[in-house]
C-alpha positions as CSV (number, residue, x, y, z in Angstrom):
1,M,-24.9,-11.3,24.6
2,A,-23.4,-14.2,26.5
3,Q,-21.7,-13.2,30.2
4,N,-19.4,-15.8,29.6
5,G,-16.9,-18.0,27.1
6,K,-15.5,-16.1,24.5
7,V,-16.4,-13.3,22.8
8,K,-17.4,-13.8,18.9
9,V,-15.9,-11.2,16.8
10,A,-16.5,-10.3,13.4
11,I,-14.1,-8.3,11.4
12,I,-14.8,-5.7,8.6
13,G,-11.9,-5.2,6.4
14,S,-9.7,-8.2,4.7
15,R,-6.4,-6.4,4.2
16,F,-3.2,-5.6,6.4
17,Q,-4.8,-4.4,9.3
18,G,-7.5,-7.4,9.8
19,D,-4.8,-9.8,9.1
20,I,-3.4,-8.0,12.4
21,H,-6.5,-8.6,14.2
22,A,-7.3,-11.9,13.2
23,S,-3.1,-12.4,13.5
24,A,-3.6,-11.3,17.6
25,F,-6.9,-13.1,18.4
26,K,-5.0,-16.3,17.1
27,L,-1.8,-15.6,19.6
28,A,-4.3,-14.8,22.5
29,P,-7.0,-16.9,22.1
30,E,-8.4,-17.1,25.3
31,D,-10.7,-14.2,25.6
32,G,-11.8,-14.4,21.6
33,E,-11.9,-15.9,18.7
34,V,-13.2,-14.8,15.1
35,V,-16.0,-15.9,13.6
36,A,-16.7,-14.2,10.9
37,V,-14.8,-11.6,8.0
38,A,-16.6,-8.9,5.7
39,S,-15.2,-7.3,2.9
40,P,-16.6,-5.8,-0.7
41,S,-13.5,-8.0,-2.2
42,P,-14.5,-11.2,-2.2
43,G,-11.0,-13.3,-3.0
44,N,-9.4,-11.0,0.2
45,A,-11.8,-12.0,3.1
46,A,-12.0,-15.8,1.6
47,H,-8.1,-15.7,1.6
48,L,-8.2,-14.0,5.5
49,A,-10.6,-16.4,6.0
50,K,-9.0,-19.6,4.9
51,Q,-5.4,-18.5,6.6
52,Y,-6.8,-17.7,9.9
53,G,-9.7,-21.2,9.8
54,I,-12.8,-18.4,9.9
55,Q,-16.3,-19.8,9.1
56,R,-18.2,-17.0,7.8
57,V,-17.4,-14.4,4.9
58,F,-19.6,-12.0,3.9
59,T,-19.1,-9.2,1.1
60,D,-21.8,-6.9,3.0
61,Y,-20.8,-6.4,6.5
62,R,-24.3,-5.0,6.9
63,E,-25.6,-9.0,6.6
64,M,-23.0,-9.9,8.8
65,L,-24.6,-7.4,11.9
66,K,-27.4,-9.6,11.1
67,E,-25.6,-12.9,12.9
68,P,-27.2,-12.6,16.3
69,D,-24.1,-14.3,17.6
70,I,-21.9,-12.2,17.2
71,E,-20.9,-9.8,19.9
72,M,-17.8,-7.8,18.9
73,I,-16.9,-6.2,15.4
74,T,-13.3,-5.0,14.8
75,I,-13.6,-2.0,12.4
76,A,-10.1,-2.2,9.8
77,T,-10.7,-0.1,6.6
78,P,-10.1,2.7,5.0
79,N,-10.9,5.9,7.7
80,H,-13.2,7.5,5.6
81,L,-15.5,4.4,6.6
82,H,-14.9,4.7,10.2
83,A,-18.1,6.5,10.8
84,E,-20.9,4.7,8.9
85,M,-19.4,1.8,9.9
86,T,-19.2,2.6,13.9
87,I,-22.5,3.9,13.9
88,E,-24.2,0.6,12.3
89,C,-22.4,-1.1,14.4
90,A,-24.0,0.4,17.5
91,R,-27.3,0.2,15.8
92,A,-26.9,-3.5,15.5
93,G,-26.0,-4.2,19.5
94,K,-22.7,-4.4,19.0
95,H,-19.5,-3.7,21.0
96,I,-16.9,-1.9,18.5
97,V,-13.1,-2.2,18.2
98,C,-12.4,1.0,15.7
99,E,-8.7,1.2,13.9
100,K,-7.0,4.7,14.3
101,P,-7.7,7.5,14.0
102,L,-11.5,7.7,15.1
103,A,-12.7,9.4,12.0
104,M,-12.0,11.7,9.1
105,T,-13.8,14.5,11.4
106,I,-14.7,15.9,15.3
107,E,-18.1,15.7,14.1
108,Q,-18.2,12.5,12.7
109,G,-16.5,10.8,16.0
110,E,-19.1,12.9,18.1
111,R,-21.4,11.4,16.8
112,M,-19.9,7.5,16.9
113,V,-19.8,8.2,20.8
114,H,-23.2,9.4,21.1
115,E,-24.2,6.3,18.9
116,A,-22.8,4.1,20.9
117,R,-23.2,5.3,24.3
118,E,-27.3,5.4,22.4
119,H,-27.1,2.1,22.1
120,G,-25.7,1.1,25.0
121,V,-22.1,-0.6,23.6
122,L,-18.7,-0.3,24.3
123,L,-17.1,1.8,21.7
124,M,-12.7,1.5,22.4
125,Y,-9.9,2.7,20.2
126,A,-7.5,0.7,18.9
127,E,-3.9,2.1,20.1
128,E,-1.7,-0.6,20.8
129,L,1.0,1.8,21.9
130,F,-1.0,1.3,25.0
131,F,0.4,-2.4,25.1
132,T,3.2,-2.0,23.4
133,P,5.2,-4.3,26.5
134,K,7.8,-2.0,26.5
135,Y,6.0,0.9,26.4
136,V,3.8,-0.4,29.2
137,K,7.2,-1.0,31.2
138,A,8.0,2.7,30.5
139,K,5.0,4.4,32.3
140,E,4.7,1.4,34.8
141,M,8.4,3.1,35.7
142,A,7.5,6.1,35.9
143,D,4.0,5.5,37.7
144,E,6.4,4.5,40.2
145,G,8.3,7.5,40.5
146,A,11.4,6.3,39.1
147,F,11.9,9.7,37.1
148,G,10.6,12.1,39.2
149,R,8.8,14.8,37.5
150,V,8.2,13.8,34.1
151,H,8.7,17.2,31.9
152,L,9.5,15.5,28.2
153,V,8.1,12.0,26.4
154,K,9.3,11.9,23.0
155,Q,7.3,9.3,20.3
156,S,8.5,8.5,16.7
157,E,7.0,6.8,14.5
158,K,9.2,6.6,10.0
159,H,9.4,4.4,7.5
160,F,8.9,4.7,3.8
161,G,5.1,4.9,3.4
162,P,2.2,2.7,4.4
163,H,0.9,0.0,2.9
164,S,-2.8,0.3,1.2
165,P,-2.8,2.8,-1.6
166,W,-5.7,4.5,-0.2
167,F,-3.8,5.8,2.3
168,W,-2.4,8.5,-0.1
169,D,-5.5,9.2,-0.9
170,V,-6.0,12.2,1.3
171,S,-9.7,12.5,0.3
172,R,-10.1,8.9,1.9
173,S,-7.6,9.1,4.6
174,G,-7.9,12.3,5.5
175,G,-4.1,13.7,6.0
176,G,-0.7,11.9,5.9
177,A,1.6,11.1,8.2
178,L,0.4,13.6,10.9
179,M,-2.8,11.3,10.6
180,D,-1.5,8.1,10.4
181,L,1.5,8.1,12.7
182,G,0.9,11.3,14.6
183,C,-2.2,9.7,16.3
184,H,-0.1,7.2,18.0
185,G,2.5,10.1,19.5
186,I,-0.5,12.0,19.8
187,A,-2.5,9.3,21.9
188,F,0.6,8.1,23.7
189,C,2.1,11.1,24.7
190,Y,-1.2,12.0,26.5
191,W,-1.8,8.5,27.8
192,F,1.9,8.4,29.0
193,L,1.5,11.6,31.0
194,G,-1.5,10.5,32.6
195,R,-4.4,12.2,30.2
196,P,-3.9,16.0,31.6
197,A,-5.7,18.4,29.1
198,I,-3.2,19.0,25.7
199,Q,-3.3,23.0,25.6
200,S,-1.5,24.1,22.7
201,V,-0.2,22.0,19.7
202,Y,2.4,22.8,17.2
203,C,3.4,21.6,14.1
204,Q,5.7,21.4,11.0
205,M,5.0,19.6,8.2
206,G,6.0,18.8,4.7
207,T,5.4,16.7,1.7
208,Y,9.3,16.2,0.7
209,V,9.8,12.4,-0.9
210,H,6.0,11.2,-2.2
211,S,4.3,14.4,-4.0
212,D,4.6,12.5,-7.0
213,K,1.2,9.6,-5.3
214,T,0.6,12.2,-2.7
215,E,-0.8,16.0,-0.8
216,G,-0.6,14.2,1.9
217,D,2.3,15.4,4.6
218,D,5.3,12.9,4.7
219,E,7.0,14.0,7.2
220,C,5.1,15.9,10.2
221,H,7.3,17.5,13.6
222,C,4.5,18.0,16.1
223,I,5.2,19.5,19.8
224,L,2.4,18.7,22.8
225,E,2.0,21.2,25.7
226,F,0.2,19.6,28.7
227,A,-1.3,21.0,31.2
228,N,1.0,19.5,33.8
229,G,3.7,21.6,32.6
230,A,4.8,18.8,30.5
231,V,5.7,18.4,26.8
232,G,5.0,16.0,24.2
233,I,7.5,15.6,21.0
234,V,5.8,13.7,18.7
235,E,7.8,13.0,15.1
236,N,6.8,10.8,12.2
237,S,7.8,9.9,8.6
238,W,6.9,8.4,5.4
239,A,10.5,9.5,3.8
240,R,12.3,7.2,6.1
241,R,13.5,3.9,4.4
242,G,14.8,1.2,5.4
243,G,12.1,-0.3,7.3
244,M,9.8,0.9,10.7
245,D,11.7,2.9,13.1
246,D,9.6,3.4,16.6
247,R,11.1,4.9,19.4
248,I,10.1,6.6,22.7
249,E,12.1,8.7,25.1
250,V,11.3,9.8,28.6
251,Y,12.9,12.2,30.4
252,G,12.3,13.5,34.0
253,E,14.2,15.4,37.1
254,N,15.8,12.3,38.4
255,G,15.8,10.2,35.5
256,V,15.3,8.9,31.8
257,T,14.6,6.1,29.9
258,Y,14.7,5.1,26.7
259,A,13.0,2.4,24.6
260,N,13.4,1.1,20.8
261,L,10.5,-1.0,19.5
262,H,12.5,-3.3,17.2
263,M,15.8,-3.0,18.1
264,G,16.0,-4.9,21.3
265,N,14.1,-8.0,19.4
266,A,16.0,-8.4,16.6
267,L,18.7,-10.6,15.3
268,P,21.5,-8.3,13.2
269,T,21.9,-10.3,10.6
270,Y,23.7,-9.8,7.0
271,S,22.8,-12.1,3.9
272,E,24.0,-11.5,0.3
273,N,20.9,-13.6,-0.6
274,G,18.4,-12.5,0.9
275,Y,15.7,-13.9,2.7
276,G,12.0,-14.1,3.6
277,Y,10.5,-11.5,6.1
278,A,12.5,-9.1,8.3
279,V,10.1,-6.8,9.3
280,E,7.4,-4.5,8.7
281,K,8.0,-2.3,5.7
282,A,11.4,-3.5,5.0
283,P,12.0,-3.5,1.5
284,S,14.2,-5.9,1.1
285,T,16.4,-9.0,3.2
286,K,19.9,-8.3,1.2
287,G,22.6,-6.5,2.8
288,W,22.3,-5.9,6.1
289,S,18.8,-6.6,8.1
290,Y,17.1,-6.3,11.3
291,P,14.6,-9.5,11.5
292,V,12.3,-9.4,14.5
293,F,10.6,-12.1,16.3
294,E,7.4,-12.6,18.0
295,E,6.8,-9.2,16.1
296,L,2.4,-9.2,16.6
297,W,3.0,-9.3,20.4
298,N,6.1,-6.7,20.6
299,Y,3.5,-4.0,19.6
300,G,0.9,-4.9,21.7
301,F,-1.5,-6.2,19.4
302,P,-2.7,-9.8,21.1
303,Q,-2.6,-7.8,24.8
304,E,-5.1,-5.2,23.3
305,M,-7.5,-7.5,20.9
306,A,-7.4,-10.0,24.6
307,H,-8.4,-7.0,26.6
308,F,-11.2,-5.2,24.7
309,S,-12.4,-8.9,24.8
310,R,-12.2,-8.9,28.5
311,C,-13.9,-5.7,28.5
312,A,-16.9,-6.6,26.1
313,R,-17.6,-9.2,29.4
314,G,-17.2,-7.3,31.7
315,K,-14.3,-8.2,33.2
316,E,-12.2,-5.1,32.7
317,N,-13.1,-1.7,31.8
318,P,-11.2,-0.1,28.3
319,K,-7.6,1.1,28.1
320,A,-8.7,2.8,25.6
321,T,-12.4,4.5,24.5
322,G,-14.1,6.9,22.1
323,E,-13.2,9.2,23.7
324,D,-9.4,9.0,24.0
325,G,-9.9,9.1,20.0
326,L,-11.6,11.9,20.1
327,I,-9.3,13.6,21.6
328,V,-7.3,12.4,19.6
329,M,-8.1,14.2,16.9
330,Q,-8.9,17.5,18.0
331,A,-4.7,17.7,18.8
332,I,-4.5,16.5,14.3
333,Y,-6.9,19.4,13.7
334,A,-5.1,22.0,15.8
335,G,-1.9,20.1,13.6
336,Y,-2.6,21.0,10.5
337,A,-4.3,24.4,11.8
338,S,-0.9,24.8,12.8
339,A,1.3,23.9,10.2
340,G,-0.8,26.0,7.6
341,E,-0.7,28.9,10.0
342,G,2.0,29.2,10.8
343,R,1.5,29.5,14.8
344,K,1.2,27.6,17.9
345,V,-2.0,26.4,17.6
346,Q,-4.0,27.0,21.6
347,L,-6.9,24.1,22.6
348,P,-9.6,23.3,22.9
349,F,-9.8,23.8,18.9
350,S,-12.3,22.7,16.6
351,A,-13.2,23.5,12.4
352,K,-16.7,23.0,11.8
353,G,-17.5,22.0,8.4
354,I,-14.3,20.6,6.8
355,Q,-14.2,17.1,4.7
356,K,-10.7,16.3,6.6
357,P,-7.7,17.8,8.7
358,I,-5.4,18.0,6.0
359,D,-7.7,21.0,4.7
360,L,-6.8,22.7,8.0
361,W,-3.6,22.7,6.0
362,F,-4.1,23.3,2.7
363,R,-6.5,26.5,3.4
364,G,-3.5,28.2,5.5
365,P,-0.9,30.7,4.4
366,Q,1.8,28.7,5.5
367,Y,1.2,26.1,3.1
368,S,1.7,27.7,0.1
369,Q,4.4,29.6,1.2
370,V,6.1,25.5,1.9
371,R,5.2,25.2,-1.5
372,K,7.6,28.3,-3.2
373,A,10.2,27.1,-0.9
374,G,10.8,23.3,-3.2
375,A,8.4,20.5,-1.6
376,P,5.9,20.4,-4.5
377,R,2.9,19.5,-4.8
């Protein structure tokens, strides 16, 4: 691989997340450039390529992996495809950026990490909260001692459900709101506190609003206990109307800070006519709305992809790795088991032979009680 110049990047996936990846590289073009995209849907791939000036389009990502100049692959596909694609990318000698969550199972994640090491490539975990400017600033202040010993960190992400149909299908996604959104919060608390071991997980969840379209949890509340004595609280919802809500709270013995990801970058707006786009997952722009500016930059996506490109050049060490993704997967397993069994689950926790994390909820006695209590399947 080249040792200088822009990293040649290819994207697997051409819908919502693939679009974000392509846009992120356009917004931060100094370190990487997207030269190819692969998707089994030719029209979608061609549309993304035209929109961002991507020269090469493939309907089979395996053919794209044969291109010798491509150095790094970003995987923006349904969760159940992550492991297979990562392993093939590693065997092709390409560095990998894999979207969250890392895989469907811990065993898959372990194999992904092993294959990347075996073939001498980087496996980087696309957790944008490690790069979100507001959240990075909060961590910098905490690390400088602004709050004294931090004993509680909260992260919440809530909206009215995902963009793509596959998210609702637990056989492809592996779970509901905890799998989709909770992976962010777990990773954030772990990273913010300096990566102490997660000692226990307690989760409560249910399917309260979207039982007509999914078996997955659409509301989840999760408590994490860490080895350094701190607590993380992660709140997630696919049942919150009004668009995306993402925020953190940090509490220490000598201070506190709050960050609302969207509101500090929004224009409170009233319109009886409506207009184009306000913010991710906002269903309407009539009445009161809160359009944001520089949305992807505020999320941290361009900073994330620029960092991963520099890692591929050996200029920086990855801030988010496959190993981080594995730790998150272990906590997600424990979370679904906790919700199913109605108890706190100690880590390390593993369950061999399951097909998807949410099965640990389905098979627990607490799951049946939740259903009987009125959260219809």
